[in-house]
N, C-alpha and C positions, 0 to 999 in steps of 0.2 A: 871389298866390296861386301854390303849386307848382306847377309841373309836375305830378308826379302826382296834384294833389289836382283837377286838373281834366282829367286823364284819367279818374281816382276815377269823378268827379260825372257826365261826360259819358258813360260806359260805363253808370252807373245808372239815367240817363234815359232811353238809349239802348232798356236792360231793359224799364223802364218803359213806353214807348209799346208795345213790341211786347208788352209782356203781357199792355196793353186788348184785344189781339185774340184773345188764345188765353184769357182768361177769358169775354169774350163768348160766344166759340162753344162754351169748355164749359159756359156757363149755359143758355143757349138751345140746346142740343142734349141735354144729358144731365141738365136741371133741371126742375122743371114752371114755372118762371118763365115771363110775358110780356114780351114788348120796351118794353111799354109800361111798363111794372113797374120792367125793365133799367135803360132811360132817367131815370127818376126817382129810383130808390136813387141809382143812378151821380151824378147832378147834385148831387142831398142832399147824397150825403156828398164830396163835390169842394168844392162849396160851405162845409160847415165847415170841413174840413181846409184850404181855402185861406185862409178866416179865420183859426183857429191860426196859420199859416204867418205869414200880417201881421202879429200878435199879437208872436210869439215874433219875429221879425226886426226889428220895426219900421221897418217900411218907410219909401221916401220917400212921402210922403201928395199926392204929383200921382196923379190918376188914378183914376176910383172905376168904369169900363165904361159899355156904355152899353146902351139897350135892342136898336139893331140889331145891335150885335156880340153881344148875349145869341141873339136870334131866332137869328141865324147857327153858338153854339155847338148849341142847340136843336135846329135842323134835320141839323146834324153829328151829334148825337148818338142823336137818331133812328130819322135816316138808316141808322148802322153797326147801331145793336141790328135794326134787320129783314132789314137784308144779312145777319147772322151765321146766322139763322133758316137760310139753306141755303148759305151760303157756307163752302167751310172756311176758315181761317184763315190760309195761305199765301195763296192768292188774293185774299182781300179786305183782306190788306195792303201787297198790292201794286197792286189796283185805287184804292182808298184815296190811297197816297204819289204813283200815276202823277195822278191827278186835280188833288190839292194843286198838283202840281209843272205842271201844267200850266197850270194858274189862275192859278198867280203868272209864270209867262212868259208869257202870252197879256196878264195884265194889263200889265207891261214892252213887249210888242212893242204894245200898244195908247197907251201912253204916249209913243212915239215911240223904242222902243229897237231898235237895226237887229244883226239875226245875226252871225255872222261863219260861214263857208263852215262848219267844223269844225259849230259850235252849231247851224247847218239843219242836218247831217247826223243831227247826233244828236236830232233832235227827229223828223225822218223816221223815224230806227230805233227811239225811244218808241213812236211810234203803230203805226208796224207790227208792235212784240213787243205793244201793245194789242189789235191787231185777229188779231193769230193766236192769242191769248188766247181772244178772245173769239167766232172762227169755231166754227159749229155741229162735235159729235164729242161723244164719249163720253166726255173730261177734260175740258169744254169747265164752264165755272161756269155755273150754273142762269142763265140771263138777267136777269127779275126781280131778283133778289138782285145783279147784279151793274151793275146799274142802279140801285140804291139806294147800292151803295157811291159808284158814283162822283158821285153827287148831293152825301152826304156828304162825301166830297171837297172839290168845288167850293166845299160851305159852309165845310167850314174852311180852303179858301183863303182866301176872299175870306175868313172869320174873321182870318185871320192877317195880311190886305192891311190890315185896318181898325186892327188892334191895332199899327202901327206908328207911332212917337211919341207913342204915346195916356198916357204918363206911365211909371211905375212898373209893370211887366209883369206880377209876381204881383200888384199888389194890384188891376191892371186884368182881368187873370182872376178873380180871385176877384168882383170886382164883377158881371163877366158870370155866374160859375157862378149866382151869389145871383140875379141876374135873372132866369137863364134858365130856374129852381125854379117859379117860377109858371106860366110858358107851360105846362110839362111835365106840371105836374097836369093842365093843360085836356085834354092827349093822354090823361091817364091814367083824366081823366072820361068822354073820349069811348070809350072802348076798355075801359069798366068790365065790360062784359059778358061780356069775354076775359081778366078779370084774374087771376090767379093765380101765388103767392106761396107756395113751400115756403123752409126753412132752408136748402138747400143756393145755390140761386138768390142767396137774401140776401145772404148772405157772399160769393158772388161780384161782386153790385153792388157790393157796399160796399169791396170789395179795389179793382175798377175805380174808383171814384170818388174814395177817399179817397185809398188809393195809388197804383195806377199814374197814374192823373191828376193827382190833388192835387197829393202830392211829388213824383210826376212833372214836373209842371209847374213847381212852385218849385227842384228839383234843375238845371234844366235852364236856367232863369231868372238862376241861382247862376255855372253853369258858361259861359253865354255872353257875356258880355263880356271875357273871357278867349281867346277864340277869333274866330281871322278870319273875316269874312262867308263867304271860301270852303272853311273849313273847319267853319263852321256847318254851311252846305248840306249841304255832302260826306258830312258824320259821318251823319246824316239817312238815307243809303244805307241803310245798315245796319239801321233798323228792318224792311222784309222781310223779310231775309236771316234776321235773329234771329226773327221772325215764323213763318217754314216750316222752318228748325231744332227752335223750338218745339211746334209743330204734329206734324210728325214724331215729339218725342220723346214728348211730352204728349199727344199727342192723338190719335196712330197714323195720321196722315194721310198720305197716298203724295205722295211728290216725283213727279211725272209729265216727260215728257219733254217737251211742252205749255209746262209753267208751268218749266220751266227755263230752254227757249229763251225765252220771253215774258222773261220776270225778267231775262236776261242783256241782251237788245236791252235793255228798259223802263229801267234800272238803269243799262245802258251808254248807252245816248242821253241821260238828265238829266245822267249823271258828264258826258258831254263837254260839254252846256249852261253846267254849272257852272264845270267846269273852263278854259272859256274867256272865261266873264265877266272883264268888268276890276274 
């Protein structure tokens, strides 16, 4: 794979991941769709797109997904949707990314990894940024939405850890998306009295599932084998930044000083942990 293609695919994947936050926030703030319906449509359209991708690419047969990973995927997607009822896109993406990385770093420590001095400083810096972001104040994100997004991030971190070595990542992700569909159907049935779907909300959910999720993951897994582990982890630091810029440009969200300082602390702290890792 050429260097230009690696850069192009990686950039496209990061934009797609950030677009998930923008599409979800736009749908739940400006259309009539409810979070449960958004989640169901997103997972179903993502499953269909990933199924098509595996057929077209003729991916390796190893890996079909499993129910525990599918449930973690569902918890992430549902928490993500319900959080964006109240959270701005930038704050949501930052909280999500921080929780994902905290989960994976915590798992590494639990497994016996040891932090170097700069890594320890990075963890403290990131934690301080998170606390600063959530402290009460006019510019603080809504606490319920923040907790839901942190839960979604933990679920995605668990999903990512479970996916290591599970087989072809595109096929595994497709299998997990398909298994998550009936789980989210249960949520939709439980929330049937609150169900509401309009055309605009439906299209945003399909775009989030088929394009930002389905094609986004397929693109990322195409580029990932050509990236070093450190590079693959570091490049994901761009996702909250892209989401913040997109929120300002497309959704008219303000960039507060609190969010800016928290972003520098959280992303800078995580960067220290990643760069110092062997």
